N, C-alpha and C positions, 0 to 999 in steps of 0.2 A: 270370784276368782277370774271369770271372764273379763272383768273390767280391767284388772291388773294387767292381764295379758294385752290387753288393747291399748295400754299406755305405753308399752315398750316401743321404742323407736325402731323403724325397719332396719337401721343401719346396723343393729345390734344382732340380728339374726344370722345364723352361721351360713356363710356363703353369699350373703348379700353385698352387692357391690354399689356404693354411693354413686349417684348420677353425677357425671362431670359434663359441664357445658363448656365447650371449647370456644375458641375464637372463631372457628369454621362455622360453628352453628350461628354465631351472631351476625356474619356477614352475609349468610345466605338470605337473611331476610330483608336485606337492603336492596333497593332498586338499582339497577344499573343504569346510569345516566345515557340518554340517547339511544335507548333500546328501540330496535327496528321492528315495530309491530306490523303485521300484515294483515289483509282482508281475504278471507277465504270464504267461497271459492273465487279464484280469479276471474276476471273479466276477460274479454277478447285480447285486450292489451297486455295480459299478465297481471301478476299481482300488483295491488295498489299499496303504497305505504302511507300510513297514517301520519298526517301532519300534526305539528304541534298544536295544541289547542288555544295556545297563547297567540299564535300567529294567525291574524285576521280571522279570529273566531273559529279557526278549523276549516274554513271554506277555501275551496282551491278556485282560482279564476277560470272562466271558461272562455274559449276562443272559437268563435263562429267563422272564422276564416278557413275556407277549403280550397284555396287556390285561386290565382288571377283569372281564370277562365271558367270558375264554377259559378253558376247562378246562385247557388245558396249562399255564397260569400256576401252578396249584395242584398239579400232579403232584409236583413237588419237596417238598411237604410230606407227601407220603404214601410217601415213599422212606425207610422206617424198619425196622429189623430187628426182629424179635420179641422178642429179648432185652432191647432197649431199652424197647419197649413194656411188657414185664413189670416191668422195673426201675421205671418211672415208675409203674405200677399199684400196686406194693408202696410206693413213696415217698407216694403220695397217702394211705395208710392211717396215716401217721406225720406227723400235721400239726405236731407241736411242732418239727420241723427247720427249716421255713422256708427251705430251700436249693432248692426245685423250679425256681424261675426261674432261677437261676444255673446249674443243671444243664442245662437245656434251652436255654440262651442261644445255643450254637453250632448246635443242630439241633432247632428246635421242629417239631412235627408236628401235623397236623390228623387223623390217622388216629384218634388216641384220642378226639377230638371226635366224629367221626362214629360210630365203632364203639360207643363208651360210650352216646352218646345213642339211639342206634337200639336197642341191646339193652335199655337202660333202658324204652324205650317199650314194648316187648313184654313185658318182665318185670312191670311193674307193672299193665299191663292184664291179663295172664292170671292173675297171682297175686292181683289185686285181686278178680277175679271168685270165684276160689277162696275168699279170705278172707270175702267177703260171703255165699257159699253156706254156709260152716261157721258163720259167727255165726248166720244165719237158720235153720240146722239144729238149733242148740242150743235155740232157743226154740220152733221148730215143726218135728217131725219129719217131717211131710207135705211139706216144702219140696223142690220138684224143682230140678235143676240148669237155669240158664238162663245162656247167656253174653251179657252186655251189650256189644254191640259200640261203645256209646258211650264205654267206658273207652278204647278204642284212639284214637279221635278226640280225646279230652281230653288224653290222654297225649301224643300226637304234637304237638298245638298248644302245650301246656306246656312240655314238655321242650325241643323244638327252639326254641320261641321264647325260653325262658331262656337256653339255652346259646349262642345266636347274638346276641341283642339286649343282654342285660345287659353281656357283655364289651365290645361295641360302644359302649354308652352310657358306660362307665368309660373306654374309650380317649379319646373325645372330650372328656370332661369333664377328665381329667387333661392333654391336649393343651392345653385351653383355660387350664388353671391353670398351665401353664409346664412340665410333667414330660415327660420324653423316654420315651415308652412304644412298644410294639409291639403291633398288633392281633393278628398271629398268634400271639405269645405269650400275649396274654390268653386268645384262644380255646383255646389248649392247656391253660392253667392251669384254666380253668372247666370244660372238657370233662373232664379226670382227676378234678376234685373231685366229679364225680357218681358215680364208680365205687363208692363206698361204699354208695349207695342201692341199688345192684344186689344187693349181699350182704345188705343189711337187708331187701329185700323178701321174701326167703325165710324170715325170721324172723318177720316181720309176718303170716305165714299163721296164727300161733298164735292160737287163738280166746280169748285172755286180754287184756282192755282195757288193763289197767294195765301189763301186760308190753309191749304194743304201744306205748303211749305212752313208756315208758321207753327202749325200743329207738330208736324214731324221734328222741328228742330228744338220746340220745347221739351217734346218727349225724349228725344235723345240726349237733350242736356241733363234732364233729369235721371235718366238710366245710367248715364256716364258718371254723374256726380255720386250716384248710389255705389257704384263700383269703386270709384277711386277713393272715396271717403272711407269705405270699409278696407280697401286694400292698404290704405295708408298705416293701419295698425301693424301691418307686417314690416313696414320700412322703418328701420331704426335710425338711419343716418341720412343725411341730405344727398349722399352719393346716389341713392336710390329713387331720387324724385323723378328722374327720367322715367322709371318704370311707371309710375302713377300717371305722369302725363301721358305715355303711350297708351295705357289702358282707356284713359278719357277719350284719346283721339280714335282708338278702334271702335269704341261704343258709338261715337259720333258717326263714324263711317258706316257702320251698320244701319243706322236710322237713315242715312242718305241713300244708301243702296236700296233699303226697303221703298223708300219713295220713287227713286229713279226707275226701278225695274217694275214694281207692281202697281204704282199709282202714278204713272207718268202722264 
C-alpha cells in the first residue's frame, strides 16, 4: 500500500502546482560580460578594479616615477650590478664597435655618469697639481710643492657641467629635429665616454710635453669616436650629419681643455 502511494506523481496531489522554469531564471545564471569587480577593503587610493586575466596575465604595470625633483625617481637607474658596470667601462675603451647604445637600451644607468665624473674631477685635479710640480721642478730645482685648490673648482665645474649639459642639449636638439631619443641613455653614453680620461690622466703626469700631447689627442679621438658612432644610431638622414660632427668636435675640445688647463 505504501509503495503504491509512493509511485503517484506529485502533480496529481490536490493543490499541487507544477514547477515552472521561466526565461528569467535561465538568464540569471549567465555571467554579465564586463562586470566590474572590486577589491575590498580599498587601499589609500580607493577601490581597485580587477583587470582582465587575459590582459598581460592580470598584472598591472608599475611606475616608479615620483616627479622630476624627487630622488626616488632616479633610484631605479642606480640599480646596476658591478659586472654590468665593468663590461660597460671596457666597452667604452673600444669605440669602433658602436653598439653601446643598443647594449644599454634595456637597462641604462646613471651610476656610471656620477661615479666616472666624480672620479675624473679628483683625478685631474690631484694629478694636474703633480704634473705642474714636476714640470716646474725640471726648470727650477728650488720649486716647492704647492697644491692649487682652484684645480678642484675648475675640474668640478667643467666636468659636471659638460657631462650634464651637453647630453641635455643634444637631447632637445634631436627631439626638435624629429628623432626619438632618451635623455637617460644620453647621460649614460656621455658618462662612460669620460672613463678613458681617467686612465689617460695618469700618463699625463710624465713631464714630456710631446708625449703628453700625443696621449691626450689619442684619448680624445677615442672618446669622440665612441660618442659619435653610438650617436649615429639616432641619426636617420644625412641632414643630421653635422650633429654627429659637432659631438666629435666637442669631445675633442674637452680633451684639449684638460691638457691645457690641468697638464700645461
